[in-house]
N, C-alpha and C positions, 0 to 999 in steps of 0.2 A: 638126244643130240643137240636140241635147241640151246640148252644151257652151255654146253661145250662150245658151240659156235658163238654164243654171245660172249663168253670169256675170251675167245680168240679175237672177236671184234673189238672188245673193250681194250685188250692188251695192245692190239694193233693201233688203235686210235691214240693211245698214250705214247707209243713208240713213234708213230708218225709225227705227232706234235713235237716231241723231243728232237727228232732228227731233222725236221724242218727248221727248228730253231738253230740247230747246229749248222745247217746249210747256209742260213742267213748270216750266221756269225762267220762262217768260212768266207763267204762272198765279201762281206764287209772287211775282213782282215786282208783279203787279196787286193781289194780296191785301195785300202790305205797303204799297203806295201808298194803298189804301183805309183802312188802319188808322192811318196816320200823317199828321200835319199838316206834317211837315218833308220835306225832300228825301230820297228813298230811292234808294240805289244799286241799279241793276238786277241781278238774279241772272243771270249770263252763263254760257253754255256755249261753250267753245272747241272747234274741230274737233280731232280727234286729231292730234298732231304728225307722225305718219307720213304723213298726207295730203299734207304739203308736201315730203316727201322725194323723191318721184317720182310722175309722173302715174298709174302703175299702182296706187298705193295709194288714189287719190281715186275713190270709188265713183260720183260724179256724172260724171266724165270717162269712167270705164270703162263705165258703163251706156250712154253715148252712142256708144261705139265697140265695143259688144259683138260685133257680127257680124264686124268686121274682126279683132278680137283673137282670136275663136274660130277664124276661118279660118287665121290664122298659127299658132296653137297646134296645131290639127289637123294641119297640115303637119309640124310638128316631131315630133308624136307618131307620125305615119306613118313618118317617116324615122329614128326612134329618136334624135333629136338634142335632144329636149325636156329642159330643165333649168329648175327654178323660179328666178325671180329671187331675189337675196339678200334674205332676210327681216331684219326688225329685231327685236331682242330687248329686251323690257322686263321689269323686275323687278316682280313683283306680290306684295304681302304675303299670307302664308298665315294662315288663322284661328288656327293653333296657334303662330304666331310665326315670325320669319324671313321669307324670300321665295323665290319661284321664278321662273325665267326663262320667259317666254312669247314665242314667235316669231310675229310678225305678217307674213304673206306678202302679196304683192300680190294684188289681187282675182281676177285670172284664174287665178293659181296656186292660190288657195284653192278656186276652182271646180273645177279639175282634181282636186285632192285630194278634194273632196267626191264628185264623180262616181265616182272610182276606189274610194273607201271604200264607197259604197253598192253598187257592182257586186260588189266582193269579199265584202262582208258577206252579200249575198243568196245568193251561190253557196256560201259556206262556213259559214253559220250552224250547220248540223247537226254540224260538227266540234268546236264549242266545248262546254265543260262546261255543264251546266244550272245549276251553282252559280257561274258567272261572269256577273255581272249588269251590268257596265259596258259602255257604248258599243254597245248593242244596241237594236233597235226593238221587240223582243218582250217585254222585261223592263226593269225600272228599279230604282233604289235602293229605292223603296217595296216592290217585290216581294221584295227581299233581306231587308228588315226583317220583312215578313210571314212569310217562310219561317223566319227565325230564331225568331220568336215562336211559330210553330206547333210547332217542335221542342222548346222549353223550357217552354212554358206549363203543362204538366201534371206538371212535375218539382218536387221539393222542394229539390234541389241539382243542380249541374252544374259540371263542370270546363270552364273557358273559357281561351282564350289569344288575345291580341290582338297583331297584328304590323303594323308599318309599315316600308316600305323607305325608305332614304335616297336622295334624288335618283333615283327609279325611272326616269323617262323619260330623264334625262340619262345614265344609266349602262348601260343595256341593251347588251350586246355585239352588234354587227352580225352576226358569224358565227353567233351563237346564233339570231338571227331567220332568217337565210338557211338554216340547217340545218333548222329547224322547218318552214319553208315547203316545203322539198324532201322531208324525211323523212315528213311527215304528209299529203302529197298534197293540199295546198291548191290549189284550182282557180284559175287565173289565166291570162290571155292574155300573149303576149309584150310587148304594149304596157303592160299593168298591171305586169308584172315590171320593165320599164324605168322606169316612174313610181316604183315603190317604191324602186328603187336611187337614183334622182335625189333624192328627198326624204330618204333616209337619209344621203346624203353632202353635203347642202347645210347649211352652218353659218350661223348668223345673225351680224349685226354688232351688237355691244352698245355700242360707243363709236366716236367719230370720225365723219368725214364719210361719208354714205351713197354707196355705189357701185352704180349700177343695172346690175349685171352678175351673174356667177356666182361663187360662192365655194364650192368643193367640197373642204373640208378637215375635215369632221366624220368622225371615225373610230369613234365609239361614241355610243350614245344616239339617241333619236328626238325630233324637234322638238315641243315642246308648243305647242298653239295651232292645229293643222291636223288635218283629219279623218282622213287616212290613218294618222297616228300612233296613233289610237285602235284601229284594226284591228291594227296591228303590236304594240301593247302586249298585246293578248289573245293574239296568236300567240306572243309571247315567254313568256307565262305558261301555255302549253298543257301543258307537262310538269308544272308545278307542280299544276295542277288535276287532271290524271289521276293523278298520284302520290298526292295527298291522297285521292282517291276510293278508291284501292286500300287505304289504311290503315283504312277504315271509319269515319273521323272525320266528324262533321258540320262543314260549313264553308260560308261564303259569301266570295266575293272581289269587291270592287268596285274595279277598277284595282289599285292596290297596297295597298289597305286590306283586310286578310285577317283573318277571325275564325274560330277553331276552337272546337269544343265536343264533349264526350263525357261520358258517365257513368262511363267507365272511365279511370283515371289512366294506366295503361300505354299505352292507345291514343292518348291525346292527347300523351304524351311521344314516342311513335314518330312521330306526325304532325309534331310540332315539329322533330324531327331531319330529317324529309323536307323540310320547308319551308326549313330552313337550308341543306341540301344543294342544293336547287333554286335558291335565291337565288345561291349561288356559281356555279352553271352559267349563270345569266342575266347574271352580272357585276355584280350589285347587292349592296349591304350592308343589313343590318337596322338600322333606327333604334332603338337600344337605349333612348333616352330616351322614345320613344313606343311601345315594345314591352315591356310589363310582364311578358310571359311567362305562365305558367300560374297561375291562381288559382281559387278556389272561388266560384261564384255561389250565394248563399243569401239568404233573407229577412232573417236576423239574423246579420251577419258577426261580431259580438262573441262569439258562442257557437260559432264554427267552430274546428276543430282545426288549420287552416293559414291562410295568407294568403287572405282572403276579401273579397268585395265584394257589395253588394246590387243593383248595377246596372252596366252597361257603356255607354259612349258609342259609338254606331255610326251613321254616316250621318245625323247631325243629331238622332238620338233618344237618350234615356237609357232603356235597356231593362233591365227586371228580369224575374224569373220570371213575374210575374203582371200587369205593367203596362208601359206605354210612356209616357214623358214627353218633352217638348222639352228638349234638353240645356241645361245652364247657360249655355254660351257663346252659344247662339242666343237664349235668354231675355234675356241682357244686351243684345244687339243690338236686339231688339224694344223693350225698355224705353228704351234710349238714343234710338231714333228717336221714340218717342211723347213723351219728355221734351223733345226739340227742338221738336216741334210745339207742345207746351204753352207753351214759352217764347216762341216767335215769335208765336203767336196771342194769348196772354193777358197776358204780362208785359213784353215788350220795349217796346212803345209807352208804357204807363203809367210804366215805370221811366225812360224817356228824356224824359218830358214831352211826347210827341208824339201822344198818343191823339186820334184824330179823333172829335169829338162825335157825328157821324152814326151811328157804330157802336154807340152806347149809346142805345137807344130806351126808351120807357116800358114797353114790353111784352116786349122781348127784347134780349139782348146778342148782337149779330150776330157778333162775333168768337168767342164761345163756340159758337154754332151752326156756324160755319165749322170750328172745331176738331173738333167731334164728327163732322162730315162727312168731314174728312180722316182721322181715326182709324178711322172706319167703313170708308172706302175702303181703308185700309192693311190692316185685318184681314179684311174681308168681300169686297174687290174691288168688283164692280158689284152685289152683292146688297143690297137694302134690308132694313130690319128686318122688314118684312112678308114678303119673300121667304124670309128665314131662318126665320121662324116657320112658313111654309107648307111649306118643305122638311123641317122637323123632323117635321111631322105626316104627310106623304105621300111618294109616290114622287118621286125626283129625276130629272129628265131627263138624258140623256147630254150632257155639255157639259164644257168646260174651265173650271175655276174660277180666278179671280184672287185676289189678296190673299195676304199672308204666311202665313196659316193654311192655305191650300191646299197648302202644302208639307208639312203634317203630318196626313195623313188617318188615321193609325193611333194617335194618342195617345188614351188612355182613362183616364188618371189624373185623376179628378175633383178630387182634393185640390189638385193643381197648378193646374188650371183655375180652381177657386174662389178660390185664393190670388191668381192673376193678376187675376181680376175685382175682388177686394178691393183689390189694389194700384192698379188703374186708377181705381176710384171714389175712393179716398183721395187719389191724386195730383191729380185734378181738383178735388176738394172743397177741398184745401189751397190749390191754385193760385187758385181762385176767391175764397177768403177773402183771400189776399194781393192779388189784383187789386182786390177791393172796397176794401181799405184804401188802396191807391194812388189809385184813382179818387175816393174820398171826399176824400182830402187835396187832390186837384186840383180839387174843386168839382163833380164829376159826381154825379148822382143814380143810385143803384143799387137800384131797387125791383123790377126785373123778375126773374122766375124765371131761374135757380135761386138767385139771391141771397135770403138769408133762409130757405131751406129747411133742415130738419134733415137730418143725414147719412143717416138711414134712408129719406127720400123723395127725396134728391138724385139718385140713379141713375135714377129714373123720372119726371123732371120733364117737363112739357109746358106750352105756352103757346099763345096764339092771335095770329095776325097782326092788327094794327090795321087794315090795309088790306083784306085779303080775308076776315078772320075764320076762316081755316082753321087747323087745329091744327098747331103747329110741334113736331115730335118732338125732344125733348132727352134721350131715354133714352141712357144710357151704353152703348156697344157692349160686347159680352160675348165673351170668349174661349171660355167654355163653350158658348154657343149655336152659334157658328160651328164649333167642334170637333165638335159633335154632327152638324151638317150634313155636314162632311167625312167623318166615320165612316159616315154613312148613304149618302153618295155612293159611298164605297169598297165598301160592302156590296152596292150595286146594280150597279156598273160596274167594280169592281176598284180597288186603291189607286193604280195608275199613271195614273188619269184626273185626279187632282189636279195642279195646277201653275199657275204664273203665265203667262197668255197675253198676249202683246203684240199689240195690234190695229193695223190700219192707221191712219195719221193722216189724218183727213178734210180735204177742201179748206179748209173754213171755219176749221179749227183752225190751219192753216199761215198763212192770211191774218191770223188773230188775232196770231200771232207777229210778222208783219211790222208790224202796226199798233202792237204794243207797243214798237216802236222798237229791238228787239234786233237786227234785221237790216235793213240798207239794201241795196237792189238797184240796181245800175247796169249799164246795157247797155254792153258794150265790143265792139270789133271785134277780130278775130284775122286773121293773115295767110292762114290756110287757109280761112276762112269768110267768107260775105257780111257786109256791114255790117248794123247793126241796122235793123230795119224793123218798124213796127207794123201793116203792111198786107199785105206780101208773104209768100209761102210760103218764107221763108228761115230757115235755122238760125242761131241766135245763141247767145251765152253771156252769162251774168249772173254777177257776182261777189258773194258773200256777205261782207260786212264785219262781223266779229263779234269784239268785244273786241280790236280792232286787228289782227286776222288775217283772211285771206280764203282762199277756195277757189273754183275755177271750178264753176259749177252749170249743167248743161244744162237747157233748158226745151223745152216742146212746145206746139204750138197746141192739142193735145187737152187735156181737163180733167186737172188734176193728180190722178194716181192712183198711189199708192205700191205698190198690190198688183199692178199689171201692169207692162208693159214701157214704158209711156209716160213722158215726161219733159217738162219745161217747154220750150216755144219761145215766142218773143215774138209777141204779137198778140192 
């Protein structure tokens, strides 16, 4: 039953992600329609193209057949004949430029990979280095950053060396993995060993028509995009981790992202030689463009006697000797997202002459209030201003935090946070001035706050509802406030407690998507199933027509619940 349950969980996860995207698209379409007097093209979300390649990629179909699929796969595993179906490779852009290939396996194969990964990890976790932070349940990237900061925070200078590997997952030698699994006594059953071999040798299809069969021609590398590869990547780096430990150098490794540090130049030089040697043993090459080598970490690089820096970029942070910031690339993404929100909420409708009069009331600009709510949700997640202030003052309960700032519970550079707050206030102030000019030119009255407020009081604006007389909070969200909450949460519960949580999509939200007109449901008959009925206990299928494409969607007579194993049936 474990495999059947994992297939259900994997299917549900994919469905949840898809339908949450649909909900966000529906909400955005609704907001744009309210703002505009003209016709608004709906924001559409298409099903992933691999869902149409074969039934095994479609999570709706897979979830409806989970028991049968699990029975077949268990038999193959027992007979040692199991091979994953051919995955499809997609090129995904990398934050640093270029792209990487990610293999998408069929749902059942992903479930097998996940079950095998969790079993192998549970049995073999003590074998891995304490400085290997990737793909484990006991530590995270936040823990790696915390350890780094604890090692360098009381120093005035430190030698550091950053290394990145070229095509790490694609290049690892299979014989190296097999040798490490044997030599270092990793615990595994004969079934798990055969699953490892099956995934190692299965190559993806990157172009041409999809063949729903086996393609066993991979001779090196592990497929990115499946769980078992995460375990194998740490197995491949076992020698690297132990060898670095023996040099006495400080280090952290997150997948192929390795950082070394030492207050002794000879030690870090020796460690660098060890790393280069182990890379050759693994069959991978160093990415020299992203591996700057040894340099000195100090507060004032201009006064250093060798190549020096004041901070290093590591796992989303910009880490110095005495502070941690959000790295510049991440800041740009955050600003770009907020700027898009500002444009679509405040400027698009006035610029195109389609501003709806109902959004501009005598007491409040509803589009501005909506914008603040969106920015707050983006930064704070589900925390209100009141909750943020309460958490700043008192103990924070154990919970998973949402919002983009939940990914940075360790930042403590107030100068950066104050600068971000200033940027946000200025952005909104300038945008509202431009919006006021556009609205005035179109004959709209703009007397409601925050129009007419000085810049000094703009960030703390409030007004009252004309209907309920309740206070409408128009305070600008603050990077600094939510960062303090995240730091406080980390101090209570550990830095790994932060993160974006995806919650189940409630029934009423899916109905809302349907009513938005983004999805049309039609009952269809199939040769293997009974005809549609609104009264009998028969299983039927429904097709989702979305942006000209469709996918088969199982239904259940039970209430729609993405968190369990239920699915839609008609009735």
